[in-house]
DRENFIMAR-697003 format. One line per 10 residues: for each residue x, z, y of N, C-alpha, C. Coordinates in Angstrom, 3 decimals. Atoms other than C-alpha are relative to their C-alpha. Example, Ala and Ser with C-alpha at 12.3 -4.5 7.8 and 13.67 -1.06 7.14 Angstrom:
BEGIN
0.890 0.000 -1.190 12.300 7.800 -4.500 0.900 0.000 1.200  -0.820 -0.060 -1.190 13.670 7.140 -1.060 -0.770 0.730 1.090
This chain:
BEGIN
-0.467 1.028 0.917 97.281 85.052 105.575 1.549 0.050 0.078  -1.429 0.117 0.051 101.084 84.944 104.710 0.344 -1.493 -0.034  -0.745 1.517 0.039 103.239 81.930 105.512 1.154 -0.090 -0.677  -1.087 0.853 0.848 105.581 80.337 103.310 0.256 -1.201 0.407  -0.853 1.309 -0.159 108.233 77.560 103.912 0.042 -0.825 -1.290  -0.253 0.999 0.864 108.075 75.022 101.183 1.235 -0.932 -0.160  -1.466 0.821 -0.258 111.789 73.638 101.319 0.762 1.029 -0.820  -1.100 -0.550 0.507 115.217 74.438 99.857 0.982 -0.373 1.163  -0.958 0.669 -1.035 116.711 73.434 103.135 0.402 1.126 0.870  -0.279 -1.335 -0.456 118.731 76.281 104.562 -0.040 0.059 1.380
0.231 0.044 -1.114 118.599 74.928 107.900 -1.268 -0.010 0.600  1.608 -0.129 -0.625 114.931 74.427 108.179 -0.534 1.571 -0.420  0.293 -1.438 -0.082 114.618 78.019 107.119 0.312 0.907 0.669  -0.738 -0.812 -1.116 116.982 79.547 109.397 -0.930 -0.116 1.426  0.525 0.722 -1.209 114.884 77.555 112.258 -1.559 0.865 -0.019  1.158 -0.463 0.329 111.308 78.685 110.825 0.053 1.569 0.226  -0.008 -1.308 -0.278 112.564 82.277 110.377 0.138 0.526 1.217  -0.159 -0.417 -1.422 113.604 82.586 113.685 -1.068 0.046 1.019  1.798 -0.093 -0.477 109.810 81.929 114.788 -0.250 1.618 -0.279  0.741 -1.500 0.023 109.039 85.546 113.558 -0.878 0.106 -0.747
1.546 -0.335 0.723 106.333 84.516 111.431 0.081 -0.249 -1.655  -0.370 0.210 1.472 107.950 83.713 108.015 -0.130 1.090 -1.064  0.347 -0.895 1.088 106.897 85.544 105.081 0.752 -0.177 -1.385  -0.614 0.070 1.419 108.286 84.097 102.120 0.715 -1.651 0.008  -0.534 1.783 0.189 109.929 80.436 100.782 -0.510 -0.168 -1.491  0.293 0.574 1.541 108.801 78.492 97.514 0.984 -1.233 0.177  -0.676 1.012 0.678 111.267 76.195 96.016 -0.089 -0.797 -1.007  0.490 0.380 1.108 111.044 73.794 93.223 1.336 -0.726 -0.440  -1.177 0.668 0.331 113.695 71.644 91.128 0.416 -1.246 0.883  -0.362 1.012 -0.985 112.965 68.639 93.230 0.368 0.326 1.233
-0.316 -0.506 -1.680 113.277 70.383 96.677 1.699 0.350 -0.388  -1.318 -0.472 0.543 116.791 71.894 94.990 0.869 -0.926 -0.269  -0.990 1.179 0.519 118.137 68.762 93.785 0.288 -0.824 1.560  -0.349 0.728 -1.206 117.966 67.286 97.506 1.051 0.587 0.749  -1.428 -0.308 -0.800 120.428 69.794 98.687 1.451 -0.147 -0.478  -1.480 0.387 0.674 122.921 68.875 96.223 0.809 0.854 0.156  -0.943 -0.831 -0.096 124.512 72.260 95.958 -0.558 0.963 -1.141  0.194 -0.682 1.144 124.460 75.017 93.537 -1.235 0.854 -0.147  1.564 -0.468 -0.003 120.864 76.165 92.490 0.317 1.674 0.308  0.228 -1.522 -0.218 121.961 80.141 92.516 0.683 0.091 1.170
-0.337 -0.391 -1.578 124.117 79.937 95.512 -0.930 -0.140 1.161  0.803 0.248 -1.119 121.333 78.254 97.784 -1.260 1.012 -0.407  1.266 -1.083 -0.032 118.589 80.691 96.131 0.599 1.301 0.455  -0.416 -1.219 -0.534 120.892 83.516 97.156 0.010 0.112 1.349  -0.217 0.199 -1.827 121.486 82.454 100.804 -1.421 0.017 0.579  1.567 -0.344 -0.173 117.464 81.872 101.002 -0.167 1.067 -0.019  0.188 -1.175 -0.159 117.014 85.180 99.977 0.553 1.118 1.117  -0.924 -0.928 -0.660 119.603 86.812 102.291 -0.980 -0.331 1.615  0.733 0.363 -1.199 117.815 84.831 105.274 -1.625 0.564 0.198  1.299 -0.404 0.023 114.033 85.501 104.442 -0.177 1.246 -0.111
0.076 -1.262 0.309 114.456 88.850 102.778 -1.556 0.293 -0.248  1.525 0.085 0.499 110.861 88.194 101.497 0.025 -0.662 -1.399  -0.299 0.844 1.385 109.768 86.584 98.218 0.517 -1.373 0.218  -0.728 1.719 0.158 111.577 83.091 97.286 -0.406 0.031 -1.362  0.344 0.329 1.534 110.245 81.670 94.395 1.229 -1.167 -0.407  -0.717 0.849 0.499 112.622 79.675 92.366 -0.273 -0.421 -1.499  0.568 0.476 1.314 111.811 77.664 89.136 1.088 -0.334 -0.857  -0.957 0.247 1.135 112.850 77.686 85.666 0.068 -1.658 -0.498  0.031 1.292 0.263 113.892 74.473 84.349 -0.243 -0.266 -1.894  0.596 0.005 1.474 113.045 75.180 80.451 -1.223 0.020 0.291
1.285 0.120 0.452 110.083 74.458 78.766 -0.663 1.034 -1.202  0.531 -0.895 0.838 110.040 76.937 76.096 0.192 1.319 0.151  0.317 -1.434 -0.712 109.268 80.600 76.175 1.258 0.742 -0.031  -1.478 -0.897 0.020 112.600 82.240 75.082 0.995 -0.387 1.031  -0.551 0.683 -1.239 114.433 79.770 77.258 -0.292 0.363 0.972  0.679 -0.317 -1.395 112.153 80.397 80.223 0.337 1.417 0.380  -0.542 -1.077 -0.027 112.719 84.049 79.819 1.471 0.328 0.095  -1.467 -0.402 -0.553 116.341 84.188 79.790 0.506 -0.685 1.096  -0.267 0.773 -1.186 116.642 81.562 82.478 -0.429 0.875 1.392  0.942 -0.990 -1.077 114.111 83.793 84.526 0.941 1.079 0.409
-0.744 -1.393 0.087 116.396 86.966 83.782 1.168 -0.339 0.917  -1.069 0.316 -0.682 119.279 85.215 85.234 -0.301 -0.206 1.544  0.692 0.268 -1.291 117.368 83.847 88.343 -0.363 1.362 0.950  0.609 -1.425 -0.438 115.763 87.525 88.825 1.397 0.722 0.418  -1.309 -0.993 -0.151 119.575 89.031 88.885 0.699 -0.454 1.441  -0.579 0.373 -1.065 120.464 87.072 91.871 -0.259 0.832 1.432  0.511 -0.868 -0.880 118.236 89.140 94.175 -1.204 0.808 -0.122  0.852 -0.504 0.264 115.685 91.395 94.546 -1.076 -0.742 0.499  1.305 0.816 -0.508 113.518 88.915 96.525 -0.580 -1.177 -1.087  0.086 0.933 0.686 113.673 86.547 93.773 -1.656 0.176 -0.955
1.196 -0.425 0.777 110.370 85.642 92.249 0.061 -1.275 -0.823  0.014 0.903 1.021 110.198 83.238 89.030 -1.278 -1.037 -0.122  0.982 0.766 0.199 108.316 80.111 89.000 -0.547 -0.747 -1.390  0.006 0.351 1.463 106.726 79.328 85.693 -1.243 -1.029 0.008  1.134 0.976 0.322 104.709 76.150 84.894 -1.292 0.706 -0.785  1.202 -0.735 0.954 101.066 76.923 83.571 0.012 -1.247 -1.229  0.376 0.858 1.009 101.314 75.889 80.052 -0.010 1.292 -1.248  -0.220 -0.874 1.040 101.179 77.635 76.657 1.159 0.990 0.095  -0.942 -0.854 0.295 104.648 78.854 76.448 0.317 0.462 1.561  -0.217 -0.536 -1.112 104.633 79.529 80.222 -0.769 1.314 0.108
0.869 -1.316 0.021 101.835 82.161 79.733 0.735 0.869 -1.062  -0.891 -0.935 0.791 103.967 83.492 76.741 0.995 0.807 0.943  -1.121 -0.334 -0.959 106.892 83.892 79.014 -0.310 0.742 1.235  0.391 -1.026 -1.147 104.865 85.455 81.998 -0.367 1.071 -0.526  0.237 -1.447 0.849 103.687 87.948 79.609 1.093 0.858 -0.070  -1.464 -0.812 0.430 107.300 88.912 78.654 0.504 0.543 1.328  -0.395 -0.415 -1.226 108.268 88.923 82.326 -0.522 1.045 0.473  0.747 -1.032 -0.680 105.675 90.944 83.528 0.411 1.177 -0.649  -0.598 -1.514 0.472 106.609 93.680 81.005 1.239 0.330 0.573  -1.402 -0.569 -0.317 109.963 93.668 82.428 0.079 0.240 1.470
0.062 0.209 -1.484 108.681 93.468 86.203 0.720 -0.855 0.575  -0.650 0.795 -0.648 109.935 90.682 86.936 -1.027 -1.077 0.527  1.171 0.850 -0.550 107.480 88.685 89.339 -0.158 -1.650 -0.371  -0.151 1.356 0.015 106.292 85.520 88.338 -1.258 -0.947 0.804  0.989 0.798 -0.532 104.385 82.828 90.273 -0.185 -1.235 -1.023  0.692 0.929 0.649 102.600 80.512 87.937 -0.184 -1.434 0.880  -0.285 1.091 -0.799 103.049 76.975 89.275 -0.738 -1.216 -0.728  0.869 1.140 0.850 101.058 73.542 88.751 -1.137 0.231 -0.522  1.307 -0.407 0.177 97.871 75.010 88.613 -1.006 -0.859 0.354  0.787 0.769 -0.481 95.019 72.761 89.131 -1.600 0.189 -0.292
1.049 -0.317 0.195 91.922 74.341 87.848 -0.034 1.852 -0.115  0.168 -1.410 -0.320 90.511 77.677 88.107 -0.091 0.591 -1.644  -0.164 -0.548 1.535 90.523 78.286 84.237 1.435 0.109 -0.319  -1.451 -0.140 -0.099 94.261 77.646 84.527 0.325 1.234 0.335  -0.560 -1.147 -0.728 94.739 80.078 87.069 -0.584 1.384 -0.408  0.186 -1.478 0.838 92.679 82.811 84.983 0.746 0.484 -1.005  -0.637 -0.436 1.109 94.708 82.345 82.211 1.611 0.591 0.725  -1.157 -0.478 -0.905 97.849 82.883 84.630 -0.383 1.569 0.501  0.429 -1.100 -0.430 96.254 85.970 85.999 -0.110 1.274 -1.090  0.000 -0.940 1.008 95.438 87.586 82.727 1.335 0.043 -0.882
-1.688 -0.257 0.315 99.200 86.928 81.757 0.964 0.942 0.639  -0.934 -1.127 -1.045 100.358 88.992 84.625 0.668 -0.619 0.956  -0.719 0.658 -1.021 101.317 86.348 87.024 -0.285 1.095 1.431  -0.095 -0.563 -1.642 102.146 87.870 90.657 -0.801 -1.175 0.873  0.284 1.020 -0.821 101.268 84.613 92.285 -0.785 -1.098 -0.935  0.298 1.337 0.631 99.037 81.655 91.377 -0.009 -0.922 1.007  -0.312 1.113 -0.894 100.220 78.322 93.027 -1.162 -0.918 -0.392  1.256 0.884 0.332 96.868 76.105 93.272 0.462 -1.335 0.909  -0.345 1.103 -0.694 98.059 72.685 94.284 -1.214 -0.950 0.198  1.391 0.786 -0.501 95.374 71.295 96.619 0.170 -1.185 0.224
-0.294 1.268 -0.301 96.826 68.455 97.816 0.060 -1.165 -1.114  -0.252 0.651 1.094 97.582 66.939 94.428 -1.205 -0.435 -0.341  1.319 -0.033 0.351 93.906 67.562 93.676 -0.738 -1.209 0.912  0.249 0.841 -0.632 93.036 65.671 96.691 0.087 -1.553 -0.007  -0.239 1.543 -0.103 95.049 62.745 96.387 -0.557 -0.930 -1.204  0.977 0.838 1.080 92.943 61.658 93.057 -1.516 0.345 0.496  1.697 0.129 -0.154 89.570 62.175 94.644 -0.573 1.449 -0.258  0.448 -1.306 0.294 89.076 66.030 93.779 0.385 1.176 0.976  -0.165 -0.955 -1.076 88.517 68.802 96.368 0.966 1.023 -0.343  -1.085 -1.032 0.580 91.544 70.940 95.589 -0.491 1.443 0.456
0.437 -1.339 -0.555 90.163 73.706 97.931 -0.872 0.666 -0.926  1.066 -0.534 0.807 87.248 74.320 95.539 0.656 1.273 -0.941  -0.687 -0.787 1.038 90.070 75.658 93.042 0.433 1.477 0.555  -0.668 -0.953 -0.263 91.404 78.011 95.268 -1.190 0.955 0.882  1.236 -0.623 -0.302 87.818 78.986 96.399 -0.509 1.187 -1.240  0.509 -0.566 1.391 87.164 79.757 92.708 0.736 1.373 -0.390  -0.875 -0.756 0.811 90.248 81.646 91.914 0.166 1.309 1.224  0.300 -1.070 -1.046 89.603 84.064 95.427 -1.288 0.538 -0.650  1.168 -0.598 0.623 86.243 84.558 93.789 0.160 1.019 -1.170  -0.114 -0.804 1.298 87.442 85.647 90.561 0.990 1.249 0.141
-0.680 -1.225 -0.178 90.049 87.993 91.994 -0.744 1.082 0.648  0.854 -1.142 -0.877 87.731 89.756 94.377 -0.983 0.803 -1.229  0.867 -0.652 0.921 85.269 90.122 91.442 0.745 0.844 -1.170  -0.556 -0.680 1.134 87.341 91.518 88.958 1.372 0.864 0.525  -1.207 -0.531 -0.455 90.071 93.009 91.248 1.017 0.050 -0.369  -1.179 0.226 0.422 93.058 91.620 90.250 0.683 0.113 0.992  -0.938 -0.136 -0.877 96.205 92.174 92.066 0.610 -1.507 0.470  -0.590 1.249 -0.369 97.120 88.382 91.904 -0.152 -0.501 1.147  -0.047 0.607 -1.058 97.876 86.451 94.993 -0.022 -1.346 -0.387  0.253 1.315 0.157 96.730 82.987 95.482 0.770 -0.449 1.029
-0.969 0.855 -0.705 99.188 80.500 96.937 -0.657 -1.309 -0.005  0.383 0.934 -0.309 97.363 77.737 98.752 1.356 -1.043 -0.148  -1.604 0.727 0.186 100.303 74.779 97.773 -0.658 -1.188 -0.087  -0.003 1.661 0.067 100.633 70.988 97.970 -0.626 -0.294 1.297  0.636 0.156 -1.099 99.769 71.211 101.670 0.589 -1.244 0.706  0.009 1.154 -0.404 99.372 67.952 103.048 -0.190 -0.544 1.581  0.437 0.464 -1.019 98.373 68.157 106.444 -0.408 1.288 0.845  0.374 -1.405 -0.388 97.824 71.106 109.228 -1.608 0.475 -0.321  1.692 -0.325 0.157 93.834 71.004 108.469 0.397 0.625 -1.173  -0.316 -0.854 1.065 95.110 72.369 105.076 0.149 1.349 0.202
-0.650 -1.414 -0.337 96.671 75.321 106.710 -1.449 0.630 0.808  1.332 -0.506 -0.485 93.287 75.991 108.642 -1.005 0.575 -0.690  1.048 -0.308 1.192 91.106 75.601 105.504 0.619 1.394 -0.756  -0.502 -1.269 0.294 93.468 78.060 104.002 -0.277 1.435 0.425  0.158 -1.432 -0.591 93.239 80.773 106.232 -1.649 0.176 0.472  1.281 -0.167 -0.179 89.417 80.258 106.582 -0.532 0.774 -1.312  0.751 -0.209 1.191 88.562 80.662 103.387 0.726 1.228 -0.727  -0.564 -1.120 0.185 90.842 83.687 103.005 1.408 -0.040 -0.685  -1.136 0.117 0.791 93.855 82.472 100.724 0.907 0.895 0.121  -0.991 -0.875 -0.476 96.437 84.970 100.440 1.365 -0.423 0.676
-1.382 0.691 -0.375 99.409 82.771 101.160 -0.336 -1.504 -0.283  -0.043 1.872 -0.157 99.670 78.965 102.210 1.641 -0.114 0.243  -1.035 -0.062 0.067 102.930 77.714 101.401 0.396 -1.682 0.749  0.101 1.054 -1.283 103.820 74.914 104.480 1.322 -0.576 0.046  -1.421 0.806 -0.321 106.541 72.087 104.293 0.213 0.063 1.476  -0.518 -0.143 -1.319 108.711 72.056 107.390 -0.613 -0.928 0.902  0.656 0.716 -1.010 107.219 68.965 108.937 -1.438 0.344 0.393  1.366 -0.513 -0.476 103.678 70.632 108.991 0.142 1.422 0.729  -0.010 -1.025 -1.253 105.084 73.859 110.755 0.373 -0.673 1.338  -0.451 0.603 -1.111 106.525 71.718 113.396 -1.754 -0.717 0.585
1.503 0.776 -0.593 102.730 69.809 113.715 -0.808 1.381 0.540  0.850 -0.840 -0.389 101.321 73.236 113.730 0.419 0.582 1.350  -0.160 -1.067 -1.393 102.729 74.670 116.975 0.125 -1.061 1.160  0.066 1.118 -1.231 102.436 71.091 118.895 -1.337 -0.077 0.141  1.240 0.105 -0.142 99.482 70.401 120.610 0.477 -0.826 1.836  -0.075 0.720 -1.084 99.403 67.662 123.718 -0.245 0.555 1.338  0.320 -0.904 -1.316 97.743 69.829 126.146 0.523 1.005 0.519  -0.547 -1.320 -0.231 100.032 72.779 125.790 1.460 -0.815 0.651  -1.310 0.754 -0.488 103.021 69.927 126.359 -0.551 -0.354 1.645  0.528 0.284 -1.329 100.828 68.725 129.679 -0.118 1.042 0.734
0.042 -0.908 -0.735 100.276 72.063 130.531 1.333 0.752 0.465  -1.585 -0.345 -0.392 104.066 73.141 130.862 0.600 -1.032 0.912  -0.613 0.953 -0.866 104.907 69.925 132.448 -0.939 0.180 1.466  0.337 -0.326 -1.049 102.299 70.910 135.216 0.128 1.026 0.461  -0.376 -1.349 -0.706 103.310 74.313 135.842 1.235 -0.060 0.296  -1.396 0.201 -0.333 106.989 73.378 136.044 -0.259 -0.990 1.216  0.145 1.074 -1.066 105.869 70.536 138.334 -0.618 0.922 1.396  0.538 -0.922 -1.000 103.782 73.097 140.572 0.987 0.878 0.574  -0.929 -0.901 -0.334 106.482 75.560 140.625 1.183 -0.697 0.990  -1.175 0.515 -0.982 109.063 73.019 142.053 -0.507 -0.658 1.173
0.440 0.696 -1.366 106.746 71.471 144.732 -0.497 1.125 0.673  0.440 -1.276 -0.786 105.837 75.420 146.127 0.657 -0.187 1.369
């Protein structure tokens, strides 16, 4: 399973990239707004660090404007992937961008039906927002499982992104069910590497060595 970092913070990206396990980055307008910088410059810097897929989201809601904005973002780097919301205009824009070989990450997907439409429109990635579904009492993991089944059954090339991750258990679930990608917030990455028994073990080893 590929591991993406869900952030637009350059320092966080540099740190996790330094671990040697980072495959890509996803951003959105909310994450970009927190950084208070030029959208395109931040996106370019992220691409230069990661050298893998970096999702940047369009702000437009109408098909032609989405396509125009996507073309501009795509020109920033070969690594840019365009996030398009799952709407009727989003599907139209995705079909157009697919014909121009501009990769699309269809975002804000909350059902297998929405994901299927995105796949049919030519999206390279489908972002299934598991945590937000969990928040309202619907098991979001079921949507990811359904999308994986559809992709395997019909042999689509689309990859499913297990998104809106709330806790480390989501990462484990994503890996176990075979999600192609998990996009993980920085604080969850930090939790993944931490375990109290690891800390105790290191402390004990160092103490034994000092007392030899």
